[in-house]
N, C-alpha and C positions, 0 to 999 in steps of 0.2 A: 097497294103502294104504301099507305099509311101503316099497315100492319108490319111490313118489312122494315120500315124505318124505326118502328117502335122496338122491334126485336134487335135491330142493330144497336140502338141506344142502350138497351138492357145489357147486351153482351159487352159493350164498351165499359159500362159502369161496373159490371162484375169483374172485368179484366183489371180495371183500375183498383178496385178494392183488393183483389188478390195480389196485385203487384205491391200495393202499400203494405199488406200484411206480410208478404215475403221480405220486403225491405226492412220492416220492423224487426222481424225474427233474425235477419242477418246482422242488423245493427246491434241487437241485444246479445247475439253470440260473440260479436267482435268485442263488445264491452266486457263481457265475462272473461274472454281470453286475455284482454289487456289487464284486467284486474288480477288474473292469475300470474301473468308475467311480471307485474309490478312496475310498469313504466319503462322508460328507456334511460340508458347511461351512456355517456360519451367515453370512448376509449381511443387511444392513440395508435396509429398505424404508420407504416413507412410510406411516405408520399413519393419518394424516389428510391432507387436502389441505394442501399447503405452498405459500404464495404466493412468488413470486420476490423476491429481494433482502431477505428478512427473516431474522433469526437463527434457526437451527434449534434447537428445544428437544427435550429428552428425551421429552416426552409426544407428540411428533409422529412418532416413529420406532418401527418394529417389527422383528421378526426373522423370517427365512425360511431354510429349509435347502435347499441344492441340492447335487448330486453334485460332488465335487472335479474331476471331468473337465470340467465346464462352467464352472469358476471361471477367469476371465480375470485374469491378474496385472496389478496396478495399474489395475484397472477397478472391480470391486465393492468396497464398503466392508465389511471384515471386522472392523474395530476401531472401537468406539464413539468412542474418542478422536479419530478422524479427522474426526468431525462437530463437534467442539467449536470454537467461534469461526468457524463457516462459514455461508455463505448459499448458497442455490441460485440459479443464474442463470436457471433456467426454472421454470415452474409444475409442481409434482408432484401427481399425483392419488393417491388412496388405493390402496395396494397396489403402487405403482410402485417398481421397484428404483432405488436411489440409486447413482449411479456417480461416480467421481472427477472426470470432466470436467464434471459438473453443478455442482461446488462451487467457491466462491471464498472467500478469507479476508474476514472483516468488515473494512471500511475503517476505518483508525485515523486518518484525517485529522481535524484539529481543527475543520474547517468543511466542510460538504457542498459549498460553492461553491469550495473550494480544489482545486488540482491538483498532482500530483507531476511534477516535471521532472528528468530524469537529467542529470548533468553528469559527463562522462567525461574523464579525464586525457588530454591530447594535447599536441602541440607548441604549440597555440594556448592551451590552458587549463592553468594551473599551480596547484598547491596548495602553500601555504607550509608546511604541516605535515599530518600524518595527521589526518583527520576521522573521528569516530565517530558512530553513531546518537544522536540526541537532542542533538547539539551544535548550535550556531548559527554561521552564517557571514556574512561580508560579501563582496559581489561587486563587484570593481573592474574596469572595462573601459577599454581604450585604443582609440580609433578615429582614423582619418586621413581627414578630410573636405577633399578638395582642397588638401592641403598643410597644413591646420590640424590638428595632432595634439592630441588631448584625452584626458586620463585623469581619471576621476571615479568616485565611488561610484554604482553602478547600483541595488543593493539592499542594505539593511542588516538585520542581525539576523534572518536567514532560518533557520527551523528545518530541521534535517536529519532526514529520515525513516529512511533507511538508508544504510549505507556498504558498498561492495564491496571486499573484500579487506582484509588487514592487513599492516602492515610494508612489506616490499619488494613485496608483491603488491597493495598498495593501488591501485585503479583508478578510483575515482570515488564519487559520492554521488548521492542523489536528494533534492531540496529541495521543501518545500511552499510554494507561492505561490498568490496569488489567481488566479482565472480570467482577470482582466484582465492580470495581470503575466506569466502563462505564455507567451503568444505573444511578448511583448517579450523575455523571457529567451531563448527559443528563437531569436529573430532575432539577438540578440547572440552566441549560440553559433555561429551560422552565418556571420555577417558581421563581427563585431568583429575587430580585428587581434590583440589580446591580452586574455585574461581571467585575473585573479588571484583565487583563493579564499582569503580570510583567515578564520582561526578567530576568532569573536567571543567577548567575555566573556559568561559565563552567570551569572545570578543577581543582576544589578544593573540591573533594568529602570528603576526610577525615576531612578537617577543617570544612566543613559545616554540617557534620552529626549530631553532638551534638546540634548545633544551630538550625537545622531544627526541631529537636524534641521539643525544647522549643517554637519555633514559631508556630508549629502546635497546641500546646496546649494553645496558648494565643488568646484572643479575646477582642474586644471592644464592649460594650453594652451601649445602651441609653434607659432609661426607659421612661414612658409616660410623665413625667415632664420635660424631656429634659436633665436630669442629665447624664453625661457620666462617665463610669467606665471601667477602663482597668484592666481586670482580667487575671492572669497567673496561670494556673493549674500545679500541679506537673506532669511532664512527666511520662508515664507508665514505670514501671520497676525500678523507682527510689524512694527511701524512705528517708525521712529526718532523720538523726541520730543526737542525742544530745550527746554532750560530758559529761561524768559524772563529777560532781563537785569534785574538789580535796578533798581528805579526810584530816581531821584535827585530830591531835593526841595531847593528853595532857599527860605530864609526871608528875606523882605525886611521890613525894619523901617522904618517911616516915622517920621521925627523931626518933632516939632511945635515951632514957634517959641514961646518963652515970651511 
């Protein structure tokens, strides 16, 4: 009886020693794997379904941790601030990881039907002065139509969305125009002989409205002989009225014989 108890105690002790050794080996292996993975990094995922092209709100995002080894630089979102003012270009399902290439800035166009058109400085396109974002510009074009050279305002008071470069590094701008005017402006960029970008006055909309209508209808032409003519058309919606000549009356008196 005592011999059997002694053997049972020895087996229990050996089992405990073997279990402790196995646990130590597993723990050591886990530590080595963690050191290879390099810790954990928090990334942002979709907490709920996020429809495309809608602003992402804080209530729609969640957090998930992944090993540093699997974090791809400039791919996963690790800073919540990177989601501010952004929309997803694809539909996101709940639990899906949000990546940089899924996001685009919220459009700051004044009208959803407007388009941004870039105007880059070149030999054909000249800027009279440096333009900055939120400025307004006038676009003047010169074309040669079978010897008839014409210079006229093409667009007036066009808002500038962004400017590329500053000072000597200034390279161009992007303007916001209607969807109808966008192809016309691109056509002029491609085929006009010269384009001049003039910085327009800002903050005097009412005073400049009537003058803009007159300027848009005016143009300077040069015929094949080199004669220059400054023509100014009547603006649309305005008709010239002539004052009627004052009426003259004559009073005739009849004399009666006594």
